[in-house]
Z-matrix of the N, CA and C atoms (Angstrom, degrees):
N
C 1 1.457
C 2 1.536 1 109.50
N 3 1.311 2 116.87 1 131.55
C 4 1.462 3 120.82 2 -177.10
C 5 1.524 4 110.87 3 -71.83
N 6 1.335 5 115.76 4 157.96
C 7 1.456 6 120.96 5 178.63
C 8 1.524 7 111.17 6 -62.72
N 9 1.346 8 115.16 7 -35.11
C 10 1.467 9 119.23 8 179.78
C 11 1.528 10 110.62 9 -63.93
N 12 1.336 11 116.61 10 -43.49
C 13 1.461 12 120.93 11 -179.18
C 14 1.538 13 110.34 12 -66.25
N 15 1.324 14 116.36 13 -39.94
C 16 1.458 15 120.27 14 177.49
C 17 1.531 16 110.12 15 -60.93
N 18 1.345 17 116.08 16 -43.81
C 19 1.461 18 120.71 17 179.49
C 20 1.529 19 110.77 18 -61.07
N 21 1.334 20 117.00 19 -43.51
C 22 1.464 21 121.45 20 -179.95
C 23 1.525 22 110.76 21 -62.55
N 24 1.338 23 116.34 22 -43.14
C 25 1.464 24 120.69 23 -179.75
C 26 1.523 25 111.34 24 -63.56
N 27 1.328 26 116.23 25 -41.72
C 28 1.463 27 120.23 26 178.52
C 29 1.526 28 110.72 27 -63.76
N 30 1.332 29 115.73 28 -42.48
C 31 1.463 30 120.22 29 179.17
C 32 1.527 31 111.32 30 -62.35
N 33 1.334 32 116.73 31 -42.44
C 34 1.465 33 120.83 32 179.13
C 35 1.522 34 111.45 33 -64.91
N 36 1.326 35 116.72 34 -38.84
C 37 1.458 36 120.37 35 178.16
C 38 1.525 37 111.03 36 -64.98
N 39 1.316 38 116.61 37 -38.51
C 40 1.467 39 120.80 38 178.43
C 41 1.523 40 110.85 39 -65.14
N 42 1.322 41 116.48 40 -43.34
C 43 1.465 42 120.99 41 178.34
C 44 1.523 43 110.53 42 -62.51
N 45 1.340 44 116.24 43 -42.17
C 46 1.464 45 120.71 44 179.74
C 47 1.515 46 111.21 45 -63.63
N 48 1.330 47 116.63 46 -39.57
C 49 1.464 48 120.46 47 179.46
C 50 1.517 49 111.33 48 -64.51
N 51 1.329 50 116.36 49 -42.70
C 52 1.463 51 120.19 50 178.19
C 53 1.519 52 110.46 51 -64.41
N 54 1.335 53 116.85 52 -43.60
C 55 1.465 54 121.14 53 -178.99
C 56 1.511 55 111.58 54 -62.81
N 57 1.337 56 116.43 55 -36.63
C 58 1.461 57 120.61 56 -178.18
C 59 1.522 58 111.58 57 -65.27
N 60 1.326 59 117.64 58 -30.12
C 61 1.454 60 121.52 59 -176.03
C 62 1.520 61 113.84 60 -104.26
N 63 1.335 62 117.35 61 -6.32
C 64 1.456 63 119.89 62 -175.13
C 65 1.528 64 110.37 63 -71.11
N 66 1.319 65 115.69 64 158.08
C 67 1.452 66 120.89 65 -176.37
C 68 1.524 67 111.42 66 -90.91
N 69 1.324 68 115.21 67 142.83
C 70 1.461 69 122.92 68 175.04
C 71 1.519 70 106.21 69 -123.06
N 72 1.317 71 117.35 70 121.59
C 73 1.454 72 120.18 71 -173.93
C 74 1.517 73 111.96 72 -95.50
N 75 1.327 74 115.00 73 157.00
C 76 1.448 75 121.55 74 178.15
C 77 1.519 76 109.50 75 -158.07
N 78 1.346 77 116.37 76 -166.33
C 79 1.458 78 122.52 77 179.40
C 80 1.522 79 108.56 78 -136.15
N 81 1.319 80 115.24 79 152.74
C 82 1.461 81 121.40 80 178.48
C 83 1.521 82 108.34 81 -142.25
N 84 1.346 83 116.96 82 137.81
C 85 1.458 84 121.19 83 175.16
C 86 1.524 85 109.29 84 -107.12
N 87 1.322 86 115.42 85 128.82
C 88 1.454 87 121.35 86 173.51
C 89 1.524 88 107.45 87 -82.46
N 90 1.316 89 117.26 88 109.50
C 91 1.456 90 121.50 89 -174.23
C 92 1.524 91 113.05 90 -68.77
N 93 1.302 92 117.39 91 -12.66
C 94 1.459 93 119.97 92 -179.94
C 95 1.523 94 111.89 93 -70.53
N 96 1.333 95 117.58 94 -33.45
C 97 1.457 96 119.64 95 -178.56
C 98 1.525 97 113.35 96 -137.85
N 99 1.344 98 117.29 97 0.42
C 100 1.452 99 121.32 98 176.49
C 101 1.518 100 115.31 99 81.97
N 102 1.334 101 117.55 100 1.55
C 103 1.465 102 119.36 101 178.41
C 104 1.526 103 109.73 102 -71.88
N 105 1.340 104 115.69 103 144.95
C 106 1.463 105 120.79 104 177.77
C 107 1.523 106 109.94 105 -110.05
N 108 1.318 107 114.85 106 149.42
C 109 1.466 108 121.65 107 -178.14
C 110 1.523 109 109.70 108 -133.70
N 111 1.310 110 115.03 109 142.81
C 112 1.452 111 119.05 110 168.69
C 113 1.521 112 108.77 111 -70.27
N 114 1.318 113 116.04 112 147.17
C 115 1.455 114 121.08 113 174.56
C 116 1.525 115 108.75 114 -126.52
N 117 1.318 116 115.14 115 160.66
C 118 1.459 117 119.35 116 179.83
C 119 1.525 118 109.12 117 -146.45
N 120 1.327 119 115.65 118 135.21
C 121 1.453 120 120.50 119 173.28
C 122 1.515 121 108.82 120 -94.84
N 123 1.312 122 115.93 121 123.33
C 124 1.459 123 122.54 122 178.30
C 125 1.520 124 107.30 123 -123.88
N 126 1.310 125 116.10 124 110.14
C 127 1.458 126 119.68 125 -170.63
C 128 1.515 127 109.41 126 64.87
N 129 1.325 128 117.46 127 -126.80
C 130 1.466 129 121.45 128 -179.65
C 131 1.521 130 112.53 129 -95.38
N 132 1.337 131 117.66 130 -0.22
C 133 1.464 132 121.20 131 -176.55
C 134 1.529 133 110.83 132 -100.90
N 135 1.333 134 115.30 133 147.09
C 136 1.461 135 121.56 134 172.33
C 137 1.517 136 107.91 135 -115.14
N 138 1.344 137 115.93 136 119.04
C 139 1.454 138 123.07 137 -177.39
C 140 1.526 139 110.52 138 -113.00
N 141 1.322 140 116.11 139 152.09
C 142 1.452 141 119.04 140 163.03
C 143 1.519 142 107.27 141 -67.48
N 144 1.321 143 117.36 142 132.45
C 145 1.462 144 122.28 143 -178.68
C 146 1.524 145 111.70 144 -94.93
N 147 1.312 146 116.35 145 12.38
C 148 1.459 147 123.73 146 174.37
C 149 1.523 148 107.36 147 -139.99
N 150 1.332 149 116.66 148 155.03
C 151 1.453 150 120.10 149 177.44
C 152 1.522 151 110.75 150 -70.58
N 153 1.316 152 115.88 151 142.73
C 154 1.460 153 121.25 152 179.30
C 155 1.531 154 110.27 153 -62.97
N 156 1.332 155 115.36 154 139.19
C 157 1.471 156 121.65 155 179.54
C 158 1.522 157 109.46 156 -131.89
N 159 1.324 158 115.38 157 49.95
C 160 1.467 159 121.01 158 177.10
C 161 1.527 160 108.10 159 -99.55
N 162 1.332 161 115.70 160 119.37
C 163 1.465 162 119.87 161 -176.34
C 164 1.517 163 110.71 162 -73.82
N 165 1.316 164 114.98 163 126.13
C 166 1.450 165 122.87 164 -179.06
C 167 1.521 166 106.75 165 -146.73
N 168 1.326 167 117.76 166 158.07
C 169 1.455 168 120.54 167 177.83
C 170 1.531 169 110.27 168 -54.84
N 171 1.321 170 116.16 169 141.56
C 172 1.470 171 122.85 170 179.94
C 173 1.521 172 112.05 171 65.75
N 174 1.321 173 115.99 172 38.45
C 175 1.461 174 121.66 173 169.73
C 176 1.522 175 107.12 174 -130.53
N 177 1.349 176 116.07 175 149.21
C 178 1.451 177 120.52 176 -168.33
C 179 1.523 178 111.03 177 -138.02
N 180 1.322 179 114.79 178 152.43
C 181 1.452 180 121.08 179 167.17
C 182 1.518 181 108.08 180 -88.02
N 183 1.326 182 117.09 181 142.57
C 184 1.460 183 120.03 182 179.30
C 185 1.522 184 110.11 183 -54.43
N 186 1.343 185 115.37 184 129.52
C 187 1.459 186 122.50 185 179.27
C 188 1.531 187 112.39 186 59.70
N 189 1.340 188 115.45 187 22.55
C 190 1.465 189 121.92 188 179.93
C 191 1.524 190 112.80 189 56.57
N 192 1.316 191 116.34 190 32.91
C 193 1.465 192 122.97 191 -179.76
C 194 1.526 193 107.84 192 -114.31
N 195 1.329 194 117.32 193 115.58
C 196 1.466 195 120.71 194 -174.59
C 197 1.526 196 112.90 195 -61.93
N 198 1.324 197 117.72 196 -25.85
C 199 1.466 198 118.82 197 178.12
C 200 1.528 199 110.86 198 -65.27
N 201 1.319 200 116.95 199 -27.29
C 202 1.463 201 119.79 200 177.85
C 203 1.518 202 112.33 201 -70.55
N 204 1.326 203 117.14 202 -27.94
C 205 1.471 204 119.57 203 176.03
C 206 1.529 205 110.37 204 -65.05
N 207 1.331 206 116.41 205 -37.10
C 208 1.466 207 119.70 206 178.55
C 209 1.520 208 111.11 207 -65.76
N 210 1.318 209 116.52 208 -34.32
C 211 1.458 210 121.05 209 -177.79
C 212 1.518 211 112.16 210 -84.53
N 213 1.348 212 116.85 211 -45.67
C 214 1.453 213 121.76 212 -170.33
C 215 1.528 214 115.15 213 -109.24
N 216 1.337 215 117.64 214 -8.15
C 217 1.457 216 118.84 215 -168.19
C 218 1.519 217 109.67 216 77.84
N 219 1.339 218 116.67 217 -175.38
C 220 1.455 219 121.31 218 -177.24
C 221 1.521 220 110.99 219 -96.21
N 222 1.338 221 115.14 220 158.49
C 223 1.455 222 122.85 221 173.34
C 224 1.527 223 107.35 222 -102.82
N 225 1.319 224 116.32 223 122.87
C 226 1.461 225 122.69 224 -172.52
C 227 1.521 226 111.09 225 -108.82
N 228 1.324 227 116.33 226 139.74
C 229 1.457 228 119.35 227 170.61
C 230 1.525 229 109.14 228 -69.28
N 231 1.320 230 115.91 229 169.71
C 232 1.462 231 121.31 230 179.36
C 233 1.526 232 111.58 231 -51.94
N 234 1.333 233 117.09 232 -52.82
C 235 1.464 234 120.25 233 -175.24
C 236 1.526 235 112.02 234 -68.49
N 237 1.332 236 116.77 235 -37.31
C 238 1.464 237 119.74 236 178.39
C 239 1.522 238 110.90 237 -65.57
N 240 1.329 239 116.35 238 -39.06
C 241 1.467 240 120.05 239 -178.73
C 242 1.524 241 111.90 240 -61.37
N 243 1.320 242 116.83 241 -34.76
C 244 1.467 243 121.00 242 -177.42
C 245 1.530 244 112.65 243 -65.08
N 246 1.331 245 116.90 244 -20.96
C 247 1.469 246 119.37 245 -179.15
C 248 1.528 247 112.80 246 -122.33
N 249 1.330 248 116.64 247 15.81
C 250 1.469 249 120.00 248 -173.99
C 251 1.521 250 114.21 249 -84.50
N 252 1.318 251 118.38 250 -32.08
C 253 1.469 252 120.35 251 -174.22
C 254 1.522 253 111.75 252 -69.62
N 255 1.327 254 117.84 253 144.27
C 256 1.468 255 121.16 254 179.14
C 257 1.525 256 112.10 255 -74.33
N 258 1.312 257 116.67 256 168.23
C 259 1.466 258 121.86 257 178.12
C 260 1.523 259 109.79 258 -57.65
N 261 1.325 260 115.39 259 137.67
C 262 1.452 261 120.83 260 -179.41
C 263 1.515 262 113.43 261 90.56
N 264 1.333 263 116.41 262 -4.18
C 265 1.456 264 122.49 263 179.72
C 266 1.525 265 108.35 264 -132.31
N 267 1.322 266 116.59 265 161.53
C 268 1.461 267 119.01 266 -179.31
C 269 1.517 268 111.13 267 -151.20
N 270 1.327 269 114.90 268 161.32
C 271 1.453 270 121.69 269 173.94
C 272 1.530 271 108.08 270 -68.50
N 273 1.325 272 118.91 271 130.87
C 274 1.471 273 119.97 272 -175.90
C 275 1.519 274 112.42 273 -68.71
N 276 1.310 275 115.44 274 146.14
C 277 1.457 276 121.20 275 174.46
C 278 1.524 277 109.55 276 -82.48
N 279 1.324 278 116.35 277 169.71
C 280 1.459 279 120.02 278 175.09
C 281 1.529 280 110.25 279 -59.22
N 282 1.326 281 117.53 280 -39.94
C 283 1.466 282 120.61 281 178.98
C 284 1.518 283 111.31 282 -62.69
N 285 1.333 284 117.66 283 -36.47
C 286 1.462 285 120.40 284 178.85
C 287 1.521 286 111.18 285 -71.21
N 288 1.317 287 117.11 286 -37.50
C 289 1.465 288 119.35 287 172.53
C 290 1.533 289 110.46 288 -59.69
N 291 1.325 290 116.31 289 -46.31
C 292 1.463 291 120.91 290 -177.92
C 293 1.530 292 110.88 291 -62.69
N 294 1.339 293 116.83 292 -38.56
C 295 1.464 294 120.40 293 177.77
C 296 1.521 295 110.45 294 -63.97
N 297 1.324 296 117.00 295 -41.08
C 298 1.469 297 121.11 296 176.57
C 299 1.529 298 110.48 297 -59.46
N 300 1.314 299 115.92 298 -46.72
C 301 1.466 300 121.12 299 -178.38
C 302 1.524 301 111.00 300 -60.12
N 303 1.322 302 116.53 301 -44.72
C 304 1.465 303 120.10 302 -179.72
C 305 1.525 304 111.32 303 -65.34
N 306 1.336 305 116.22 304 -39.01
C 307 1.466 306 120.29 305 -177.76
C 308 1.526 307 111.89 306 -63.15
N 309 1.338 308 116.58 307 -37.12
C 310 1.462 309 119.08 308 -176.52
C 311 1.525 310 113.15 309 -89.07
N 312 1.330 311 117.20 310 4.13
C 313 1.462 312 118.75 311 171.74
C 314 1.509 313 117.35 312 126.59
N 315 1.353 314 117.72 313 -0.03
C 316 1.452 315 120.11 314 177.67
C 317 1.517 316 113.43 315 100.66
N 318 1.321 317 115.60 316 168.31
C 319 1.458 318 121.52 317 -170.43
C 320 1.525 319 114.52 318 -63.85
N 321 1.312 320 119.05 319 -29.23
C 322 1.458 321 120.43 320 -175.51
C 323 1.524 322 112.96 321 -68.73
N 324 1.333 323 116.79 322 -28.16
C 325 1.473 324 119.82 323 -174.69
C 326 1.528 325 113.96 324 -124.72
N 327 1.335 326 117.59 325 -2.40
C 328 1.468 327 120.25 326 -172.34
C 329 1.522 328 112.73 327 -60.25
N 330 1.332 329 117.51 328 -38.38
C 331 1.460 330 119.46 329 -179.65
C 332 1.509 331 112.07 330 -59.90
N 333 1.319 332 116.80 331 -44.53
C 334 1.469 333 120.98 332 179.42
C 335 1.525 334 110.73 333 -63.10
N 336 1.317 335 117.72 334 -36.85
C 337 1.465 336 121.34 335 -179.54
C 338 1.526 337 112.12 336 -72.04
N 339 1.334 338 117.14 337 -29.61
C 340 1.462 339 120.94 338 -174.45
C 341 1.523 340 113.41 339 -93.64
N 342 1.332 341 117.56 340 -23.51
C 343 1.469 342 120.29 341 -177.00
C 344 1.526 343 111.91 342 -74.48
N 345 1.326 344 115.65 343 149.41
C 346 1.464 345 121.92 344 177.34
C 347 1.526 346 110.68 345 -65.44
N 348 1.318 347 115.94 346 162.46
C 349 1.460 348 121.48 347 -175.51
C 350 1.521 349 113.37 348 -77.09
N 351 1.317 350 117.91 349 -12.84
C 352 1.457 351 119.89 350 178.90
C 353 1.522 352 110.13 351 -150.80
N 354 1.320 353 115.15 352 165.85
C 355 1.455 354 121.44 353 177.48
C 356 1.516 355 114.98 354 103.09
N 357 1.325 356 117.03 355 -16.09
C 358 1.458 357 120.87 356 -178.21
C 359 1.524 358 110.76 357 -85.62
N 360 1.302 359 115.65 358 151.79
C 361 1.449 360 123.61 359 -176.02
C 362 1.528 361 112.54 360 -75.90
N 363 1.343 362 116.34 361 146.81
C 364 1.476 363 123.47 362 168.35
C 365 1.524 364 114.40 363 49.94
N 366 1.316 365 116.95 364 49.20
C 367 1.459 366 120.13 365 176.59
C 368 1.509 367 114.48 366 70.89
N 369 1.315 368 116.93 367 20.48
C 370 1.456 369 120.00 368 -177.82
C 371 1.512 370 114.51 369 -89.28
N 372 1.336 371 118.33 370 13.56
C 373 1.461 372 121.40 371 -180.00
C 374 1.522 373 111.14 372 -63.76
N 375 1.317 374 115.21 373 155.23
C 376 1.454 375 120.86 374 178.56
C 377 1.516 376 111.97 375 -104.87
N 378 1.327 377 115.22 376 -173.48
C 379 1.469 378 121.22 377 176.53
C 380 1.527 379 111.75 378 -96.55
N 381 1.348 380 116.43 379 -14.32
C 382 1.465 381 121.14 380 -176.33
C 383 1.527 382 110.95 381 48.87
N 384 1.309 383 116.15 382 43.57
C 385 1.465 384 121.98 383 -171.35
C 386 1.520 385 113.80 384 -64.49
N 387 1.329 386 117.56 385 -21.71
C 388 1.462 387 120.62 386 -176.15
C 389 1.528 388 112.69 387 -116.43
N 390 1.334 389 117.57 388 5.02
C 391 1.460 390 120.29 389 177.03
C 392 1.512 391 115.04 390 79.35
N 393 1.337 392 117.75 391 16.08
C 394 1.468 393 120.50 392 179.01
C 395 1.527 394 110.86 393 -74.43
N 396 1.325 395 116.82 394 -32.61
C 397 1.470 396 123.88 395 169.98
C 398 1.532 397 113.88 396 56.24
N 399 1.327 398 117.01 397 49.89
C 400 1.463 399 120.92 398 179.01
C 401 1.519 400 110.87 399 -70.67
N 402 1.320 401 116.69 400 123.23
C 403 1.458 402 123.16 401 178.76
C 404 1.523 403 110.42 402 -98.53
N 405 1.340 404 117.65 403 153.56
C 406 1.465 405 120.96 404 178.03
C 407 1.526 406 110.97 405 -79.99
N 408 1.313 407 116.15 406 77.72
C 409 1.459 408 122.36 407 -169.88
C 410 1.517 409 113.96 408 -82.26
N 411 1.343 410 117.81 409 -4.66
C 412 1.452 411 119.88 410 -176.94
C 413 1.522 412 111.46 411 72.57
N 414 1.316 413 116.27 412 -175.73
C 415 1.464 414 122.54 413 177.58
C 416 1.526 415 108.90 414 -139.21
N 417 1.310 416 115.81 415 166.75
C 418 1.465 417 123.03 416 176.99
C 419 1.515 418 108.52 417 -114.75
N 420 1.323 419 117.45 418 146.64
C 421 1.456 420 120.15 419 171.19
C 422 1.510 421 109.17 420 -138.79
N 423 1.307 422 117.01 421 163.65
C 424 1.461 423 122.97 422 -171.57
C 425 1.523 424 110.75 423 -49.81
N 426 1.325 425 115.68 424 123.57
C 427 1.455 426 120.96 425 -174.29
C 428 1.512 427 111.60 426 117.25
N 429 1.325 428 117.17 427 -6.52
C 430 1.455 429 121.58 428 -175.01
C 431 1.504 430 114.91 429 -77.10
N 432 1.337 431 118.52 430 1.97
C 433 1.463 432 120.44 431 178.93
C 434 1.521 433 111.30 432 -99.63
N 435 1.322 434 118.17 433 11.57
C 436 1.460 435 120.84 434 -173.19
C 437 1.519 436 113.81 435 -82.53
N 438 1.340 437 117.10 436 -6.97
C 439 1.455 438 119.66 437 179.54
C 440 1.507 439 113.49 438 94.98
N 441 1.329 440 118.65 439 -3.82
C 442 1.458 441 120.59 440 174.35
C 443 1.519 442 108.63 441 -120.10
N 444 1.340 443 115.97 442 -174.89
C 445 1.453 444 118.57 443 -173.61
C 446 1.527 445 113.49 444 -95.10
N 447 1.335 446 117.43 445 11.14
C 448 1.452 447 119.97 446 -178.37
C 449 1.526 448 112.25 447 -66.68
N 450 1.298 449 116.99 448 -22.10
C 451 1.457 450 120.18 449 -178.43
C 452 1.515 451 113.69 450 -94.49
N 453 1.337 452 118.16 451 14.53
C 454 1.455 453 120.90 452 -177.61
C 455 1.524 454 110.19 453 -130.45
N 456 1.320 455 115.81 454 139.57
C 457 1.462 456 119.12 455 173.72
C 458 1.523 457 108.86 456 -71.91
N 459 1.313 458 116.37 457 166.40
C 460 1.464 459 120.36 458 -175.40
C 461 1.524 460 111.80 459 -67.77
N 462 1.310 461 115.62 460 129.59
C 463 1.463 462 122.32 461 175.44
C 464 1.527 463 109.43 462 -66.51
N 465 1.292 464 117.29 463 152.96
C 466 1.475 465 128.39 464 178.03
C 467 1.521 466 113.00 465 79.58
N 468 1.323 467 118.62 466 -9.92
C 469 1.461 468 121.30 467 -176.52
C 470 1.525 469 112.35 468 -90.49
N 471 1.326 470 117.16 469 -40.51
C 472 1.459 471 118.98 470 -176.83
C 473 1.510 472 112.87 471 -166.77
N 474 1.324 473 114.56 472 -178.29
C 475 1.459 474 121.53 473 178.51
C 476 1.512 475 109.19 474 -154.18
N 477 1.324 476 115.88 475 153.32
C 478 1.458 477 121.55 476 175.63
C 479 1.513 478 110.22 477 -126.58
N 480 1.327 479 116.64 478 142.42
C 481 1.472 480 122.29 479 177.87
C 482 1.528 481 108.38 480 -119.92
N 483 1.334 482 116.40 481 126.17
C 484 1.460 483 120.46 482 177.40
C 485 1.521 484 111.52 483 -68.27
N 486 1.328 485 115.24 484 144.40
C 487 1.453 486 122.56 485 167.88
C 488 1.513 487 109.38 486 -119.54
N 489 1.319 488 117.15 487 173.48
C 490 1.463 489 121.32 488 -174.66
C 491 1.526 490 114.04 489 -96.65
N 492 1.321 491 118.43 490 -11.65
C 493 1.460 492 121.51 491 -175.93
C 494 1.532 493 110.31 492 -74.37
N 495 1.331 494 116.47 493 128.28
C 496 1.455 495 122.32 494 -178.89
C 497 1.528 496 111.29 495 -102.74
N 498 1.327 497 115.76 496 151.92
C 499 1.463 498 119.74 497 170.66
C 500 1.527 499 109.27 498 -99.39
N 501 1.320 500 117.13 499 -172.61
C 502 1.461 501 121.26 500 -176.04
C 503 1.526 502 112.69 501 -65.45
N 504 1.328 503 116.85 502 -21.53
C 505 1.465 504 121.49 503 179.49
C 506 1.528 505 113.03 504 -92.27
N 507 1.323 506 116.75 505 10.86
C 508 1.466 507 122.78 506 -179.31
C 509 1.527 508 112.31 507 65.12
N 510 1.322 509 117.01 508 23.45
C 511 1.456 510 121.41 509 172.51
C 512 1.525 511 108.91 510 -88.19
N 513 1.335 512 115.74 511 148.42
C 514 1.460 513 120.41 512 -179.80
C 515 1.524 514 110.41 513 -94.86
N 516 1.330 515 114.76 514 149.51
C 517 1.462 516 118.63 515 175.73
C 518 1.521 517 109.77 516 -73.01
N 519 1.315 518 115.63 517 156.02
C 520 1.456 519 121.51 518 173.80
C 521 1.518 520 108.89 519 -143.82
N 522 1.334 521 114.90 520 147.25
C 523 1.456 522 121.52 521 173.13
C 524 1.516 523 108.31 522 -105.83
N 525 1.327 524 115.95 523 126.02
C 526 1.460 525 121.45 524 -179.30
C 527 1.521 526 111.11 525 -111.15
N 528 1.323 527 115.59 526 139.52
C 529 1.461 528 122.70 527 170.97
C 530 1.517 529 107.09 528 -120.59
N 531 1.334 530 116.87 529 137.86
C 532 1.465 531 120.88 530 -176.72
C 533 1.520 532 110.37 531 -129.08
N 534 1.334 533 115.20 532 161.85
C 535 1.463 534 119.91 533 -177.52
C 536 1.519 535 112.39 534 -70.54
N 537 1.330 536 117.20 535 -29.90
C 538 1.461 537 120.73 536 -169.44
C 539 1.531 538 114.34 537 -90.84
N 540 1.322 539 118.32 538 2.78
C 541 1.460 540 119.91 539 -174.81
C 542 1.524 541 109.32 540 -150.19
N 543 1.326 542 116.05 541 149.84
C 544 1.467 543 121.39 542 177.27
C 545 1.516 544 112.66 543 -94.20
N 546 1.333 545 117.62 544 -0.65
C 547 1.462 546 121.09 545 179.26
C 548 1.526 547 109.91 546 -97.55
N 549 1.332 548 118.71 547 141.27
C 550 1.457 549 120.85 548 172.21
C 551 1.529 550 109.83 549 -77.24
N 552 1.320 551 116.18 550 154.28
C 553 1.457 552 122.02 551 177.26
C 554 1.524 553 109.12 552 -121.03
N 555 1.316 554 116.15 553 144.03
C 556 1.457 555 120.99 554 -179.22
C 557 1.524 556 110.08 555 -119.58
N 558 1.336 557 115.22 556 133.65
C 559 1.459 558 122.20 557 178.96
C 560 1.525 559 108.36 558 -137.68
N 561 1.330 560 114.84 559 174.10
C 562 1.464 561 121.91 560 169.26
C 563 1.517 562 107.82 561 -121.05
N 564 1.336 563 116.33 562 131.90
C 565 1.459 564 121.55 563 -176.73
C 566 1.531 565 110.20 564 -127.73
N 567 1.335 566 114.47 565 153.81
C 568 1.450 567 120.78 566 179.81
C 569 1.515 568 113.17 567 -100.82
N 570 1.332 569 115.41 568 -156.28
C 571 1.461 570 121.43 569 -171.47
C 572 1.526 571 113.56 570 -72.87
N 573 1.316 572 118.66 571 -15.60
C 574 1.448 573 120.41 572 -176.13
C 575 1.517 574 114.83 573 -86.99
N 576 1.327 575 117.64 574 13.68
C 577 1.462 576 121.25 575 -177.33
C 578 1.530 577 110.43 576 -126.40
N 579 1.334 578 115.89 577 154.22
C 580 1.450 579 120.83 578 176.63
C 581 1.521 580 110.56 579 -132.43
N 582 1.319 581 116.06 580 130.29
C 583 1.468 582 122.24 581 -179.41
C 584 1.521 583 110.83 582 -127.33
N 585 1.308 584 114.74 583 171.11
C 586 1.464 585 121.43 584 171.17
C 587 1.516 586 110.22 585 -72.90
N 588 1.316 587 116.18 586 163.27
C 589 1.460 588 122.97 587 177.46
C 590 1.513 589 109.26 588 -126.93
N 591 1.316 590 115.98 589 126.40
C 592 1.468 591 123.63 590 168.83
C 593 1.521 592 107.30 591 -117.56
N 594 1.304 593 116.96 592 110.31
C 595 1.458 594 120.84 593 -179.61
C 596 1.515 595 110.14 594 -81.28
N 597 1.335 596 115.71 595 150.39
C 598 1.452 597 122.28 596 176.67
C 599 1.529 598 108.26 597 -118.61
N 600 1.309 599 116.89 598 143.73
C 601 1.468 600 121.40 599 -173.68
C 602 1.514 601 110.56 600 -70.00
N 603 1.350 602 115.20 601 139.54
C 604 1.475 603 121.51 602 178.16
C 605 1.511 604 111.20 603 -59.59
């Protein structure tokens, strides 16, 4: 095989690899309330490219300010998150989160690839290379219904996304992105916490 042919084959393989992981954008309407969301295909998965903003019991606007729901979507408790996604979509499992992370380049750089280009604290903005556009929406914890900000983590610092995988204590997994690191973090949380929801297509 000639060197030229080898070079061409390598180039084609590189193009194919990029194409396989590149993002394809679209739109989706939630028929329950008529809200529309951007969507993005990353690898073989189709994700909502915006946080869910479907009002349901035990879901909150950051700092109890409705304008924040328009910007960040709602923060859902564990139980609310399990029933928040519309028909045809679902809360991602831990395996689906892990597949997303691998597709965008692995744990060391995934946060930078998934975070939005602006809005994050202290230079923590991302490249949004795949159109996931994760915003620093903060989180809610027990006490956040009191009308003040004591029940909310600091805005611009980080965000958490609920997953569907449970541990032995019936806590749900969550994927966290923070301003100070390019790696995602995974935890399990119980009923006293509220996170954002990004649904993935069935």
